N, C-alpha and C positions, 0 to 999 in steps of 0.2 A: 407753307401752311398760312392761311389767311388769319388775320387777327380776330380774335373773338372777345367781345365785351360781355362780361357776365356781371349782372347786378346782384350783389350779395348783401343781405341784411346782417350787419355785424352785431356783436353783443355789446356789453358794457365797457366802460373805459378801462376796466381792469384787464381787458384783452391785451392792452399795451404792455402790461407787466409780464404776461405769460410768454409773449414773443420777444421780450427784452428790447423794445424800441425806445430810443431816446427821442423826446418830443421837443420841438421848437414851438414855443407858445407865442402866438401873435396877440399883441394887445392893441387897443384902439387909441392909444396915445400917439398920434402922428405916425403910426406904422412901426413903432419901435418893437424890438423883439427881446423877450426874456426867455432864458433857457430853463427848462425843467429836465434834468438829466435822469437817466434810468434809475439811479438809486433813490432819487427823490420821489419818483412815481411809485417805485416799489414800497417805499416807506409809507406813502399815503395809503396805498391799498392794504399794507400790512396793519397799519394802525386802525383803519376802519374795520378791517376784517376781524381784528382782535376784539372789537366791540360787538360783533355780530356772529357769535358762535352758533353752530348747528347743534341740535339735540342728537346725541348718539352718533354724530359724525355724518349724518345725511345732509344733502343740500337743503338749505333753509328756503322755504316757500314764503314769500312776503306779499302775497296777494296779486291782484291784476293791475293795479295802478289806476289813478284817477286824474282827470282834469277838473277844473272848477269854473263855474260861472258865479261871479260875485255881483250881487245887486247892492249898489250904494244908495244911501238915503236920498241923494239928490236926483234919483231917477236914472242914473247911468248904470250900465251893466257890462262888466269886463269878463271875457272868456280867456282863461289860461289853459292852453291845450295839453301841456305836458308833452312827453316825447312820443306822440301818437302817430300811427299810420292812418291813412284815410279810413273813414267809417261811415256807415249809413246815417248815424246819429248826428253828423255834422249838419246835415240839411234837415232831417226829419224831426229831430228833437231839439238840438242846441239852437239851430237857426230859426225854426218855425215856432217852437214853444217858448224857449227861454229868451230868444231874440236879443242877443248882446249888441251893444253899440260899439264896442271895441274888442278886437281879437288879438291875442298874442299867440303866435303859432310857431312851433319849433320847425325850422327850415334849413338846418345847416348841412344836411346830407350825412351819410354813413350811419349815424345813430338815430337819425330822424329823416323825414322826407327832404328832398332837395328843394331849391327855391321855387322851381316851376310847380312841383307837386304841392308845396306848401301854399302857394298862391291859389291853386285850384281848390284845395281844401278850404282856404279862406273864403273863396267865392261861394262855396256851399253854405257856410255859416252866414255870409252876406251881412256882416256887421258894417257899420258906417266907415270904420277905420280898421285896417289890418296891419299888424306890426310883426315882422319876423324876428324871432329870438333863437338862441341856441346855435349861433354861427360865429365864425372867426375866433373861436377859443383856441383852436389848434390848426396847423397849416393844411390838414386834409379836410377841414370843414370849409364851407363856402366863405369866400373872403369879401364879398360885397352882396348887395341886395338888388342889383340891376335886373336880374332875371325875374325876381319876385315882382318888382314894379311892372316890368314889361308884360308878364303873363297876366297879371290882374288887370292891366290896362286893356289887353286884347280881349279878355273875357267881358270886360265892361262894354267895349265897343260892340260885342256880339249880343249884348243884352242879357248876359248870364249872371251879372251881379251889379250892384251899385257901389260896392266897397272900394275905397280909396286906399292905396298902399302908403305906409309911412315908415321911415327908418329912424330908429333911435340909436344914440351912441351909448355904449356900455359905460356904466359908472356915472352917467349924468342924469339929473332929475329935470322933469318938466311937468307942467300941469296939463293933463289931458282930460277933457270933459269935466273939469272941476276936481279931478283927483290928482294929487301930487304923486307922480309915477317915476320910479327909478328902475331902469333895467340894470341890475347889478352886474350882469354878465352871464353868459351861458343860459341856463334855465331859471336863474334866480331873479325874482322881481320883488319890489317893495312898493306898497301902496299906502297912502294916507288919505282917507276920505275927508270930505269937507267938514264932517262933523267930528273928526279927530280919530276915528278908528284906524289902527295901523296894522297892516297885514304883510307878512313875509312869505313868499312862496319858495320852497326848496332852498333854504339858506346855506348854500355852498359859498363860503367866503374866504377862509384862510388860504386855501390853495387854488382859488379861482383866479386865473391870470387877468381877468377883466375887472375884478372887484376893486373898488377904491382902495388905494394904499392906506389911507387913514383908517379905514375899517379893518384892514388886515393887521395893521400895526398896533391898534388899540381898540379892543372890542367896545369900549365905552363910547366910541364915536359912532357906533351903529345906532340908529334911531330907536327910540322905545318901540317895542314890538308887542302888540296885544295878542295877535293870532299868528301861528305858523301853520301853513297849509302844505302838506307833503303830497307830491304826486306819485312817487314810487321810490324803491329802495336802492337804486343804482348809486354808486359811491360819489358821483358828481351831482347828486340831488339830495340824498339822505346822508347828512353828516352829523353823527351823534354828538361829537364834541362841541360843535357850534350850537346845536339845539340846547345842549346842557348849559353853555355859556349864556345864551339868551334867556333861558329859564331862570338862571341864577340872577341875572341883571333885572329882568322885567317880569318874572313869573309868567312867561308867555304860555298861552294855551295852544296845544298842538292838536291839529285835526289830521287824521290819516285813515287810510283804508283798513278794514277790520284786521287782516293778518299782520300788517305792519304795526298797527297800534298795539296789537297783542304782543308782538315781539318786543316792542319798546317797553311795555309793562314788565315783561320777563327780565328785561335788562335794568329795571329799577327806575324807569322814568315815571314821573307822576304828571298830573294835569295833562293827560293825553286822552283824546276822545276818539273812539272808533266810529266811523260812519261808512256808508256805502253808496254806490251809484244810484241815482234816482231820488235820493233824499233831498229834502229842503230844510235846511237847519238855520236857526237864528240864535240869538243870545239866550233866549229862554230855553230852547231845546238843548243847547250845548250845556247850560248849567244843570238842567235836569239829568243830563247824561254824565255828570261828574266834573264838568269844567269849573275851574276856580281861577283866582288870580287875574291874569290879563283879560279874561272874558268880561270882568266887571267894567273895563274901560270901553267896551264895544257898544256901539249904538244899538238900541232896541230895533231899529229899522233896517239894520244890515241883514241881508239874506245870502246864504251860500248854498249853491247847488252842485254837489259832486256829480261828475258826468264820466262817461266811459273814456278810457284812454287805452289804445291798443298797442301795447308793447310789454315786454317782460318787466318784472319788478322783483328784484332779488339782490342780495349782496353777491360778491364775486364768487362765492362758493357754490351757488345754485346753477342749474342748467338752463333756465330761461324758457321762453316760449319757442315753439317750432315755427318754421316759416317755409314758404315756397320760394322758388327761384325762377326769375324770368331771364331767358337767354336772348340777347340781341345780336344780330349778325349771323353769319354762316359759319358752320363748323366744317372744316375740310375733312374729306374722307381719308 
């Protein structure tokens, strides 16, 4: 029988628990390896799941997930894709209308597109700079960004895009277009704008193998966080205990999709604002929608555009989105 390669879209990280796989976690510190054993992964899923109960035992639906385009007061605009599949809106809405200057696109494979597809998606957005994230967290995710750089270079030579690829190191900060930027690791990002507004996207820190050890060991080392933007409810993005910690330290304002924000409200979270795709929200609008605390530190000139993200969004108990399957190669009779 000839070998058949089947591309499958897998579910959330909690799948590792259900099949009892021990994960070897690759960090970006000179290629060192930290072990996360089966019991630790199980505990992570159990602890998060205990904070996300379903009503009457049915799977909890947490909305459809969102990416964000953030317009900083210095005129730069950053697109954070979330764990999305390719969408028409990459070119037709995000690229053409919102026109970001920097794109952070999830490209690690398995839970997101692979590097080549991520670069193709980035070419549709056509930002000046395209940065892959959500990779190298685990050994089955892409371990380098060579294919991302090569694919974007090929597309640029064909006149399909002007975007240049850039690789960031997880846990390190650098100034990009005037914005102090930290890829914390996986899908977690931290931005501090030139006017001082600070934004954390998907604060998965304590059990994130790529996050800075100083942040993991002492949450007071995490920078002041004015806004928390949540893309979706998978346990490697939505971490209730860390959100609670940041809100206790900084009274951070949380922005989330309608169903996820509603779920958080049911769990006792305050200072959480529900928004939806296609909105354009700034400090005034968020305050009018009930935001307090951290929102007061945000610039009046900061604008946030929630945009489509095509992937499931739910805790581990839910069933997720459906998907099709592409079969490559020949199936022997």
